[in-house]
ZADOBA-465497 format. One record per residue (C-alpha): residue number from 1; x negated, y, z negated. Coordinates in nm, 2 decimals, always signed. Each point is the difference from the previous one (the first is absolute). Example, Ala and Ser with C-alpha at 12.3 -4.5 7.8 and 13.67 -1.06 7.14 Angstrom:
BEGIN
{rec 1; {-1.23; -0.45; -0.78}};
{rec 2; {-0.14; +0.34; +0.07}};
end
This chain:
BEGIN
{rec 1; {-10.52; +7.44; -7.60}};
{rec 2; {+0.19; +0.25; +0.22}};
{rec 3; {+0.31; -0.03; -0.23}};
{rec 4; {-0.21; +0.05; -0.31}};
{rec 5; {-0.16; +0.32; +0.15}};
{rec 6; {+0.34; +0.13; +0.11}};
{rec 7; {+0.15; -0.06; -0.34}};
{rec 8; {-0.29; +0.17; -0.17}};
{rec 9; {+0.02; +0.30; +0.23}};
{rec 10; {+0.37; +0.03; -0.06}};
{rec 11; {-0.05; -0.01; -0.38}};
{rec 12; {-0.28; +0.26; +0.03}};
{rec 13; {+0.22; +0.23; +0.22}};
{rec 14; {+0.29; -0.03; -0.25}};
{rec 15; {-0.24; +0.07; -0.29}};
{rec 16; {-0.13; +0.32; +0.17}};
{rec 17; {+0.35; +0.13; +0.06}};
{rec 18; {+0.09; -0.06; -0.37}};
{rec 19; {-0.32; +0.16; -0.14}};
{rec 20; {-0.02; +0.30; +0.24}};
{rec 21; {+0.36; +0.07; +0.11}};
{rec 22; {+0.10; +0.19; +0.20}};
{rec 23; {-0.26; -0.11; +0.25}};
{rec 24; {-0.03; -0.02; +0.38}};
{rec 25; {-0.09; -0.30; +0.21}};
{rec 26; {-0.31; +0.17; +0.11}};
{rec 27; {-0.11; +0.06; -0.36}};
{rec 28; {+0.06; -0.36; -0.08}};
{rec 29; {-0.21; -0.12; +0.30}};
{rec 30; {-0.28; +0.24; -0.11}};
{rec 31; {+0.01; -0.12; -0.37}};
{rec 32; {+0.00; -0.37; +0.09}};
{rec 33; {-0.23; +0.01; +0.30}};
{rec 34; {+0.27; -0.16; +0.22}};
{rec 35; {+0.11; +0.10; +0.35}};
{rec 36; {+0.30; +0.21; +0.04}};
{rec 37; {+0.18; -0.26; +0.21}};
{rec 38; {-0.05; -0.26; -0.28}};
{rec 39; {+0.13; +0.24; -0.26}};
{rec 40; {+0.30; +0.10; +0.21}};
{rec 41; {+0.09; -0.36; +0.05}};
{rec 42; {-0.01; -0.07; -0.37}};
{rec 43; {+0.19; +0.32; -0.09}};
{rec 44; {+0.27; -0.10; +0.25}};
{rec 45; {+0.04; -0.33; -0.17}};
{rec 46; {+0.01; +0.16; -0.35}};
{rec 47; {+0.26; +0.25; +0.13}};
{rec 48; {+0.21; -0.29; +0.13}};
{rec 49; {-0.03; -0.19; -0.33}};
{rec 50; {+0.09; +0.32; -0.20}};
{rec 51; {-0.33; +0.02; -0.19}};
{rec 52; {-0.08; +0.35; +0.13}};
{rec 53; {+0.21; +0.29; +0.15}};
{rec 54; {-0.08; +0.30; +0.21}};
{rec 55; {+0.04; +0.32; -0.20}};
{rec 56; {-0.07; +0.29; +0.24}};
{rec 57; {-0.30; +0.14; +0.16}};
{rec 58; {-0.33; +0.15; -0.11}};
{rec 59; {-0.18; +0.30; +0.15}};
{rec 60; {-0.08; +0.03; +0.37}};
{rec 61; {-0.35; -0.09; +0.10}};
{rec 62; {-0.26; +0.27; +0.04}};
{rec 63; {+0.03; -0.03; +0.38}};
{rec 64; {+0.37; +0.05; -0.01}};
{rec 65; {+0.10; -0.36; +0.02}};
{rec 66; {+0.32; -0.15; -0.12}};
{rec 67; {+0.02; -0.02; -0.38}};
{rec 68; {-0.04; -0.35; -0.15}};
{rec 69; {+0.29; -0.19; -0.16}};
{rec 70; {-0.06; -0.07; -0.37}};
{rec 71; {+0.08; -0.33; -0.17}};
{rec 72; {+0.13; -0.07; -0.35}};
{rec 73; {+0.02; -0.32; -0.20}};
{rec 74; {+0.34; -0.15; -0.08}};
{rec 75; {-0.02; -0.18; -0.33}};
{rec 76; {+0.35; -0.13; +0.02}};
{rec 77; {-0.07; -0.20; +0.31}};
{rec 78; {-0.06; -0.30; -0.21}};
{rec 79; {+0.02; -0.11; -0.36}};
{rec 80; {-0.19; -0.23; -0.24}};
{rec 81; {+0.10; -0.22; -0.30}};
{rec 82; {-0.20; -0.03; -0.31}};
{rec 83; {+0.05; -0.22; -0.31}};
{rec 84; {-0.21; +0.03; -0.32}};
{rec 85; {+0.06; -0.31; -0.22}};
{rec 86; {-0.07; +0.05; -0.37}};
{rec 87; {+0.02; -0.23; -0.30}};
{rec 88; {+0.34; +0.13; -0.10}};
{rec 89; {+0.10; +0.26; +0.27}};
{rec 90; {-0.02; +0.00; +0.38}};
{rec 91; {+0.03; +0.32; +0.21}};
{rec 92; {+0.14; -0.02; +0.35}};
{rec 93; {-0.07; +0.29; +0.24}};
{rec 94; {+0.07; +0.11; +0.36}};
{rec 95; {-0.20; +0.29; +0.15}};
{rec 96; {-0.04; +0.16; +0.33}};
{rec 97; {-0.34; +0.02; +0.17}};
{rec 98; {-0.11; +0.31; -0.20}};
{rec 99; {+0.09; -0.15; -0.35}};
{rec 100; {+0.33; +0.17; -0.05}};
{rec 101; {+0.22; -0.23; -0.21}};
{rec 102; {+0.32; -0.10; +0.17}};
{rec 103; {+0.11; -0.22; -0.28}};
{rec 104; {-0.14; -0.17; -0.31}};
{rec 105; {+0.12; -0.22; -0.28}};
{rec 106; {-0.13; -0.14; -0.32}};
{rec 107; {+0.12; -0.35; -0.09}};
{rec 108; {-0.08; -0.27; -0.25}};
{rec 109; {-0.27; -0.24; +0.12}};
{rec 110; {+0.18; -0.29; -0.16}};
{rec 111; {+0.36; -0.13; +0.01}};
{rec 112; {+0.13; -0.29; -0.20}};
{rec 113; {+0.07; -0.31; +0.22}};
{rec 114; {-0.22; +0.10; +0.29}};
{rec 115; {-0.38; +0.00; +0.06}};
{rec 116; {-0.17; +0.33; +0.03}};
{rec 117; {-0.06; -0.04; +0.37}};
{rec 118; {+0.36; -0.11; +0.07}};
{rec 119; {+0.14; +0.30; -0.20}};
{rec 120; {-0.23; +0.25; +0.17}};
{rec 121; {+0.08; -0.13; +0.35}};
{rec 122; {+0.37; +0.05; -0.06}};
{rec 123; {-0.05; +0.35; -0.15}};
{rec 124; {-0.23; +0.11; +0.28}};
{rec 125; {+0.24; -0.11; +0.27}};
{rec 126; {+0.29; +0.18; -0.17}};
{rec 127; {-0.21; +0.32; -0.04}};
{rec 128; {-0.10; +0.00; +0.37}};
{rec 129; {+0.36; -0.06; +0.11}};
{rec 130; {+0.13; +0.28; -0.22}};
{rec 131; {-0.26; +0.24; +0.13}};
{rec 132; {+0.17; +0.01; +0.34}};
{rec 133; {-0.34; +0.00; +0.18}};
{rec 134; {+0.01; -0.25; +0.29}};
{rec 135; {-0.25; -0.28; -0.05}};
{rec 136; {-0.17; +0.06; +0.34}};
{rec 137; {-0.09; +0.35; -0.12}};
{rec 138; {-0.19; -0.14; -0.30}};
{rec 139; {-0.37; -0.06; +0.10}};
{rec 140; {-0.08; -0.25; -0.27}};
{rec 141; {+0.00; -0.07; -0.37}};
{rec 142; {-0.26; +0.03; -0.28}};
{rec 143; {+0.01; -0.20; -0.32}};
{rec 144; {-0.21; +0.09; -0.31}};
{rec 145; {-0.04; -0.25; -0.28}};
{rec 146; {-0.20; -0.02; -0.32}};
{rec 147; {-0.29; -0.24; -0.02}};
{rec 148; {-0.25; -0.16; +0.23}};
{rec 149; {+0.11; +0.02; +0.37}};
{rec 150; {-0.13; -0.17; +0.31}};
{rec 151; {+0.06; +0.30; +0.24}};
{rec 152; {-0.07; -0.21; +0.31}};
{rec 153; {+0.29; -0.25; -0.05}};
{rec 154; {+0.22; +0.19; -0.24}};
{rec 155; {-0.04; -0.25; -0.30}};
{rec 156; {+0.02; +0.10; -0.36}};
{rec 157; {-0.28; -0.21; -0.14}};
{rec 158; {+0.08; +0.08; -0.37}};
{rec 159; {+0.24; +0.26; -0.15}};
{rec 160; {+0.01; -0.06; -0.38}};
{rec 161; {+0.28; +0.26; -0.05}};
{rec 162; {+0.23; -0.20; +0.24}};
{rec 163; {-0.13; -0.35; -0.08}};
{rec 164; {-0.09; -0.04; +0.37}};
{rec 165; {-0.27; -0.23; +0.12}};
{rec 166; {-0.06; -0.03; +0.38}};
{rec 167; {+0.33; +0.16; +0.11}};
{rec 168; {-0.01; +0.10; +0.37}};
{rec 169; {+0.22; +0.31; +0.02}};
{rec 170; {-0.05; +0.05; +0.38}};
{rec 171; {+0.15; -0.34; +0.07}};
{rec 172; {+0.26; +0.04; -0.27}};
{rec 173; {+0.13; +0.32; +0.15}};
{rec 174; {-0.07; -0.07; +0.37}};
{rec 175; {+0.37; -0.05; +0.09}};
{rec 176; {+0.13; +0.27; -0.23}};
{rec 177; {-0.20; +0.31; +0.07}};
{rec 178; {-0.10; +0.19; +0.32}};
{rec 179; {-0.35; -0.10; +0.10}};
{rec 180; {-0.29; +0.02; +0.00}};
{rec 181; {-0.01; -0.06; -0.38}};
{rec 182; {-0.31; +0.12; -0.18}};
{rec 183; {-0.06; -0.13; -0.35}};
{rec 184; {-0.26; +0.16; -0.23}};
{rec 185; {-0.09; +0.05; -0.36}};
{rec 186; {+0.23; +0.26; -0.16}};
{rec 187; {-0.29; +0.23; -0.10}};
{rec 188; {-0.13; +0.00; +0.36}};
{rec 189; {+0.35; +0.10; +0.11}};
{rec 190; {+0.01; +0.27; -0.27}};
{rec 191; {-0.33; +0.15; +0.13}};
{rec 192; {+0.13; -0.01; +0.36}};
{rec 193; {+0.32; +0.18; -0.12}};
{rec 194; {-0.20; +0.27; -0.19}};
{rec 195; {-0.22; +0.05; +0.30}};
{rec 196; {+0.30; +0.03; +0.23}};
{rec 197; {+0.22; +0.24; -0.19}};
{rec 198; {-0.15; +0.04; -0.35}};
{rec 199; {-0.32; +0.12; -0.17}};
{rec 200; {-0.24; -0.18; +0.24}};
{rec 201; {-0.06; +0.30; +0.21}};
{rec 202; {-0.27; +0.00; +0.27}};
{rec 203; {-0.26; -0.20; -0.20}};
{rec 204; {-0.10; -0.33; +0.17}};
{rec 205; {-0.18; -0.15; -0.30}};
{rec 206; {+0.26; -0.04; -0.27}};
{rec 207; {+0.07; -0.23; -0.29}};
{rec 208; {+0.35; -0.06; -0.14}};
{rec 209; {+0.03; -0.15; -0.35}};
{rec 210; {+0.34; -0.12; -0.12}};
{rec 211; {+0.02; -0.03; -0.38}};
{rec 212; {+0.33; -0.15; -0.09}};
{rec 213; {+0.09; -0.35; -0.13}};
{rec 214; {-0.33; -0.11; +0.15}};
{rec 215; {-0.28; +0.19; +0.16}};
{rec 216; {-0.10; -0.01; +0.37}};
{rec 217; {-0.19; +0.22; +0.24}};
{rec 218; {+0.00; +0.07; +0.37}};
{rec 219; {-0.30; +0.11; +0.20}};
{rec 220; {+0.01; +0.22; +0.31}};
{rec 221; {-0.34; +0.03; +0.18}};
{rec 222; {-0.03; +0.20; +0.31}};
{rec 223; {+0.38; +0.04; +0.02}};
{rec 224; {+0.06; -0.38; -0.01}};
{rec 225; {+0.11; -0.23; -0.28}};
{rec 226; {-0.29; -0.21; -0.11}};
{rec 227; {+0.13; -0.35; -0.10}};
{rec 228; {-0.32; -0.20; -0.03}};
{rec 229; {-0.10; -0.34; +0.14}};
{rec 230; {+0.30; -0.18; -0.15}};
{rec 231; {+0.23; +0.30; -0.04}};
{rec 232; {-0.06; +0.05; -0.37}};
{rec 233; {-0.18; +0.33; -0.01}};
{rec 234; {+0.13; +0.23; -0.27}};
{rec 235; {+0.11; -0.27; -0.25}};
{rec 236; {-0.17; +0.20; -0.27}};
{rec 237; {+0.24; -0.14; -0.26}};
{rec 238; {-0.22; -0.31; -0.01}};
{rec 239; {-0.31; +0.21; -0.07}};
{rec 240; {-0.17; -0.12; -0.32}};
{rec 241; {-0.01; +0.25; -0.28}};
{rec 242; {-0.23; -0.18; -0.24}};
{rec 243; {-0.34; -0.10; +0.15}};
{rec 244; {-0.06; -0.26; -0.28}};
{rec 245; {+0.33; -0.19; +0.04}};
{rec 246; {-0.01; -0.36; +0.12}};
{rec 247; {+0.38; -0.02; +0.05}};
{rec 248; {+0.10; -0.11; +0.35}};
{rec 249; {+0.25; +0.22; +0.19}};
{rec 250; {+0.29; -0.16; +0.19}};
{rec 251; {+0.15; +0.17; +0.31}};
{rec 252; {+0.34; -0.13; -0.09}};
{rec 253; {-0.01; +0.21; -0.32}};
{rec 254; {-0.07; +0.36; -0.08}};
{rec 255; {-0.37; +0.10; +0.00}};
{rec 256; {-0.23; +0.13; -0.27}};
{rec 257; {+0.04; +0.37; +0.09}};
{rec 258; {+0.38; -0.04; +0.02}};
{rec 259; {+0.01; -0.16; -0.34}};
{rec 260; {-0.15; +0.32; -0.16}};
{rec 261; {+0.09; +0.30; +0.22}};
{rec 262; {+0.33; -0.07; +0.18}};
{rec 263; {+0.34; +0.07; -0.14}};
{rec 264; {+0.01; -0.36; -0.13}};
{rec 265; {-0.36; +0.04; -0.14}};
{rec 266; {+0.08; +0.32; -0.18}};
{rec 267; {+0.29; -0.17; -0.18}};
{rec 268; {-0.21; -0.30; -0.08}};
{rec 269; {-0.28; +0.22; -0.13}};
{rec 270; {+0.24; +0.19; -0.22}};
{rec 271; {+0.14; -0.32; -0.15}};
{rec 272; {-0.34; -0.15; -0.05}};
{rec 273; {-0.13; +0.30; -0.20}};
{rec 274; {+0.31; +0.07; -0.19}};
{rec 275; {-0.14; -0.13; -0.33}};
{rec 276; {-0.29; +0.25; +0.02}};
{rec 277; {+0.24; +0.29; -0.01}};
{rec 278; {+0.27; -0.07; -0.26}};
{rec 279; {+0.13; +0.36; +0.00}};
{rec 280; {+0.06; +0.01; +0.37}};
{rec 281; {+0.34; +0.12; +0.13}};
{rec 282; {-0.01; -0.31; +0.22}};
{rec 283; {+0.03; -0.24; -0.29}};
{rec 284; {+0.31; -0.22; +0.00}};
{rec 285; {+0.10; +0.09; +0.36}};
{rec 286; {+0.03; -0.18; +0.33}};
{rec 287; {-0.28; +0.18; +0.17}};
{rec 288; {+0.04; +0.15; +0.34}};
{rec 289; {-0.29; +0.15; +0.20}};
{rec 290; {+0.14; +0.35; +0.00}};
{rec 291; {+0.05; -0.01; -0.38}};
{rec 292; {-0.38; -0.06; -0.04}};
{rec 293; {-0.08; +0.32; +0.20}};
{rec 294; {+0.27; +0.19; -0.19}};
{rec 295; {-0.14; -0.11; -0.33}};
{rec 296; {-0.35; +0.11; +0.11}};
{rec 297; {+0.13; +0.34; +0.10}};
{rec 298; {+0.14; +0.04; -0.36}};
{rec 299; {-0.34; -0.09; -0.15}};
{rec 300; {+0.08; -0.36; -0.09}};
{rec 301; {-0.33; -0.17; -0.06}};
{rec 302; {+0.10; -0.34; +0.15}};
{rec 303; {+0.14; +0.18; +0.31}};
{rec 304; {-0.32; +0.20; +0.04}};
{rec 305; {-0.21; -0.30; -0.05}};
{rec 306; {+0.18; -0.20; +0.27}};
{rec 307; {+0.01; +0.29; +0.25}};
{rec 308; {-0.37; +0.07; -0.06}};
{rec 309; {-0.09; -0.36; +0.08}};
{rec 310; {+0.23; +0.00; +0.30}};
{rec 311; {-0.17; +0.31; +0.14}};
{rec 312; {-0.34; -0.14; -0.05}};
{rec 313; {+0.08; -0.34; +0.16}};
{rec 314; {+0.16; +0.18; +0.30}};
{rec 315; {-0.29; +0.25; +0.04}};
{rec 316; {-0.25; -0.29; -0.02}};
{rec 317; {+0.18; -0.18; +0.28}};
{rec 318; {+0.03; +0.31; +0.21}};
{rec 319; {-0.37; +0.07; -0.04}};
{rec 320; {-0.09; -0.33; +0.17}};
{rec 321; {+0.24; +0.08; +0.29}};
{rec 322; {-0.16; +0.35; +0.04}};
{rec 323; {-0.35; -0.15; +0.00}};
{rec 324; {+0.09; -0.26; +0.26}};
{rec 325; {+0.23; +0.18; +0.23}};
{rec 326; {-0.08; +0.37; -0.05}};
{rec 327; {+0.36; +0.11; +0.07}};
{rec 328; {+0.10; +0.37; +0.05}};
{rec 329; {+0.31; -0.05; -0.20}};
{rec 330; {+0.15; -0.25; -0.25}};
{rec 331; {+0.38; +0.00; -0.03}};
{rec 332; {+0.14; -0.13; -0.32}};
{rec 333; {+0.36; -0.13; +0.00}};
{rec 334; {+0.22; -0.26; -0.16}};
{rec 335; {+0.23; +0.01; -0.30}};
{rec 336; {-0.27; +0.08; -0.26}};
{rec 337; {-0.11; +0.31; +0.19}};
{rec 338; {+0.35; +0.14; -0.03}};
{rec 339; {-0.12; +0.15; -0.33}};
{rec 340; {-0.16; +0.26; +0.23}};
{rec 341; {-0.29; +0.24; +0.01}};
{rec 342; {-0.11; -0.05; -0.36}};
{rec 343; {-0.11; -0.36; +0.06}};
{rec 344; {-0.14; +0.09; +0.34}};
{rec 345; {-0.22; +0.27; -0.16}};
{rec 346; {-0.12; -0.24; -0.27}};
{rec 347; {-0.10; -0.26; +0.25}};
{rec 348; {-0.17; +0.26; +0.22}};
{rec 349; {-0.19; +0.15; -0.29}};
{rec 350; {-0.12; -0.35; -0.11}};
{rec 351; {-0.10; -0.09; +0.36}};
{rec 352; {-0.21; +0.31; +0.03}};
{rec 353; {-0.19; -0.09; -0.32}};
{rec 354; {-0.10; -0.34; +0.13}};
{rec 355; {-0.02; +0.04; +0.38}};
{rec 356; {-0.21; +0.28; +0.17}};
{rec 357; {+0.16; -0.07; +0.34}};
{rec 358; {+0.31; +0.21; +0.04}};
{rec 359; {+0.34; -0.09; +0.13}};
{rec 360; {+0.32; +0.20; -0.02}};
{rec 361; {+0.27; -0.15; -0.22}};
{rec 362; {+0.36; +0.07; +0.08}};
{rec 363; {+0.34; -0.13; -0.09}};
{rec 364; {+0.21; -0.19; +0.25}};
{rec 365; {+0.28; +0.21; +0.14}};
{rec 366; {+0.25; -0.26; +0.12}};
{rec 367; {+0.06; -0.18; -0.33}};
{rec 368; {+0.18; -0.33; +0.02}};
{rec 369; {+0.07; +0.06; +0.37}};
{rec 370; {-0.36; -0.01; +0.11}};
{rec 371; {-0.01; -0.37; +0.08}};
{rec 372; {+0.33; +0.02; +0.20}};
{rec 373; {-0.13; +0.29; +0.20}};
{rec 374; {-0.32; -0.19; +0.08}};
{rec 375; {+0.19; -0.31; +0.09}};
{rec 376; {+0.21; +0.20; +0.25}};
{rec 377; {-0.31; +0.18; +0.13}};
{rec 378; {-0.19; -0.32; +0.07}};
{rec 379; {+0.19; -0.12; +0.32}};
{rec 380; {-0.01; +0.36; +0.13}};
{rec 381; {-0.37; +0.04; -0.05}};
{rec 382; {-0.08; -0.34; +0.14}};
{rec 383; {+0.22; +0.05; +0.32}};
{rec 384; {-0.03; +0.37; +0.06}};
{rec 385; {-0.31; +0.11; -0.20}};
{rec 386; {+0.20; +0.31; -0.12}};
end
């Protein structure tokens, strides 16, 4: 118990330095309700380990006492590794403790002649070696992956985009990456990343919705990721969109909402309704998601029809999240949202029509790097709470 308390006090002292630097030992003791001797002992250990440094003095006391020494956080004392695995691309990232990127690389998730795991292990090892950062300076590794994740043991239960069923990534990378290794859903990781250095801000009740090849959401309640009893909270892609359907959904395949409002769904909807709009500029083409939005902007009836349905499906799903969670903010990200403010405004307008409870909608700031940022942040936040 004593070790747990000491570690918690150490993490809290380091967090105070980071948030309120430059700060004195006396101010830390006052803010945390700890004795000065306890704080001084912790600060001495943090100085020895390089996490903080002394940066001069404050003002003399009102009674003419010696001015206090101020402390400053040293983000380059340690580093963290993050990996965001996607269906086609994987992003590797090394950051310092403040989220400054030391190195990052985008690679193909697949390589002929090798399994995905084998390929990524080799690439991650090469990336870390080439970074020049000593392994003992890396506090841990985070891995984000699409699909259903068992956060407790690091197993990917099902990831349709990777054809994975029950793949334990923590075990698979145990001997290849600095530990501890934290494995989580890629959307959860993206929310952590946006909260760390993106558009999350100071709000503690936030929803992140990633609209790309599939659709997934991450929930932050009271500043903590909410995973649910089995770790599946936020799997909104499986939300039914037709209350009268009797079709059974399968977790190894894309869900009902994804089939109509994701990038994949938008393409499928355009193809399915092509015969209703024989004059569409999309006729006779291999349809891509961005082309549907481009057609809609040019007044194409098929494009407008599909985009309007997409907006309504997404607003319908968001309305249920707002009613259940009452978030201060909803961050929309993923490949589909790269079309920008126009789609965001359409979804927001529709949401306000059907849901009287308000939530601020905003675009993600970190783009495709959000998940890698979150993966790198996860070991830092777990170990140091900063």
